[in-house]
C-alpha angles and dihedrals in degrees: 000000000000118000111246118255114250115234124188121202112208134168148120118298116277098019095121094262095140090047089054088049092051092047092051098044104027090233127130106238108172111269131182144141098274135077128254102038096124106070096147134053104260113204132201142145142220141176127234131170089358094303130112125231131191110205126202119194105210122205114272112263138170096213144359097237089111101235091138137034091253092055091046093051093049094045095046093048093052092045101043105026092046098205117212089233132016112201110201111201112208133184112247091208096059105026098156095064092046095051090067090071093041092058093045093052091045088061090058099044138009092207093093134143119185113214109198101204132184093044089153091061091048089053092049089051089048092240113158116208124192096209093176089058090046089054090053093047094050099035092223133098116273123204123187116218145173100205096189092060099031093243111156096008094114090052089049091052091048091051092048089053092050094049095043093049093046096245088118117039115192117214107198117209094231124192097205100251092198088068097036133076123229091257091064090055092055091045091053091048090051091050092052093048091050088057101043107030132066097202101188109166117241137207090248091063093052089045090056090050091051091050091050091051086064103034095045100035119120090234102047106015101084097036090052090047092052093045091050092049091048090051092050091049091047091051090048095049096045094042096046099052099075097042089048090052093050093047091048091051091048093051092043091056091043089053089053091051091048090050091052089049093053091047090050090051091049089233118171116268092239091058091050091048094047097047104030106027093033114029100024097039093047092050092043093054093049089053097045095044098040109029100066098049092043092047088057102035100046097053090051091046091048090047091056090045094053092042089060099245099121094071087053089055089052090047092052091051096041097092091049092054092046090052088052090056094253130122117268091235087066085081087063094048089048090053089053088050089067086068098039131340091216089057089048090053092051090046089060085082087084087071109089099201112081090211095051091042089056091050089053092049095049094049102039093093091067087075109081110241128211090272091060098043094080089050092050091047094051094045092041089056090049093050090046090051091053092047098046103026088217131123091221107059104134098131094046089048089052089053090051092052090045089053090053092051092048089050089056092049092049090049090050090054093046095048090045088055091047094049093045090052097045131020095006100041116155148118116308118235130209136213142181113249117216116220108204120217119267110263130193106245120232101239095205092052091046093052095046095044095044094046101040103029097037116015098039093037093054092041092051091051091049093050092047088056097036096053097063092034089052090055090045090051091051091049091049090051095047105038107085133201116188090353091304126103121242087242091057092045091053093043092047091049090052095040098090091053092043094049091049086056093047091255134087139244094264091057093050090047089052091055092048095049089043092063093108092056133359090217093078100052096092094044090050092052093046092047091048092053091046091049089055092062111280110131114195137136102243098210102144145009088269090058091048089051090052092052092048093049090050087057095052104272118154133177087270091054091052093049093047090047089054091048092051090046089059096037112047139093119303119258120268094262093053093047091054089047091052090051090051094047098044097033091218134094088211093071091041090056092045090051088056096043098050099062094034095053090045092050094047093048092047092051092046091049096047093046091050093049093048090047091055094047101042 
């Protein structure tokens, strides 16, 4: 058995390196049209021409001079792991900047293949590349590709085989970096580009610049961002209501059939309660409440990501984060937090300064993740219903949810300022943010990636947690001590605290039991109310609102619930990720205490003020 060849994938951020990796290995490393997504070494393997290859996707980096963790990881891997082939993925539309890294890597190893990706974009921009001349100038094989369509990938695999097996021996035209300053490297890159690229400017380039002048301007950038987010939330709320209703009706009827089945089998009532009213109902409610909004929100979010708009969002917020004493890249980690706070915490690795990285980690939970969006949407619709008294209140509900999100962002800025001025005081660093070109998303890829990698992945995690918690909730509601269920005992014990916060004991219990995953908080609360005697077919948001009102909810309860949804401890997965990233339980505990204390104080304050005014 021959040992697999080791292949390293290197390149600047946002050159399509992870897409090349996915195409070679068949894996699903996160891709998107913005820089800094790869912060770990992704590993995979494939076979070609009867030979095995282990592929490592290195973090995107502009150079190997080790001024950041990404550069250090890439340099050390190439130096110490000594891959049989290092494939350097470069962007055909901005070759000069990419050649800097090519020449640096060529000094460390001669086993180099240059993959000129994004050839389709170069063609659209009417850029003409003489790749044969480029091959002569560099002294290494050059392969053109379009990673999104698979064009050129077979040729790339063939070239990797030839270099790894020794049939093709690259001979880089090095410039002896040890005796050369960085300016000479850029000068050499410029010389090569002058010889191999016809860089005639096109109308498309100027069009992109004109678009950016609007989307990233100080006057219009943030208002457009807020309007776009409000539109997305409105589409999600309006579009999710009917599918949620249909799913709820389906599961309600299925529950009736399951009940008839258990009765027909003469099964004990406790078994029916545990499996049907606990496990099945808990899972069913997670699906009916979460699946429709996620199936709408995630494709739109992924569409904006692939289009290249997310880096513009980060750019618009950059000056706000810098004024708060945080690193500008925190705007990027915050954007990733919208998808998953654990992913946002990991993404903080792109921040070089340990102090500023820690600030980003401790404040990422203020951004509502995908698990909290369904909660915000449901409660936003309830608050909108109270405020308008109308059955059709989708746009107002979207504004309510948008207000909640903005509250979280403002809190993130305020806490970042507080931390940077107190326990994490230090010198602020700066960076240059790369804005990738706008790219037309591939709708099929967007739908598949958003539904499988995001919607189903989050839903599966929620169901895995909801199933046992549903059974636990049913047990709590049906095991009695002194003629009172354990659920009632726990809720009554928490009631004084809950009422002081404008909530109740059941709500606080829902947040506590929902520690493993935020997605199950609403289902736990609904199941708890139902277990205490309310019988209603929960087929829509209106029905949910009716159930909550029957159990003492008011507009103040809904607002405080939204506040606590935004400001409470991170989920179990995020807490474990914070422990891994910081290496200390101290920071993990602090990351849980900061939002929780803020949320509790905000609820206490609002309830007290309303009590004085009403």
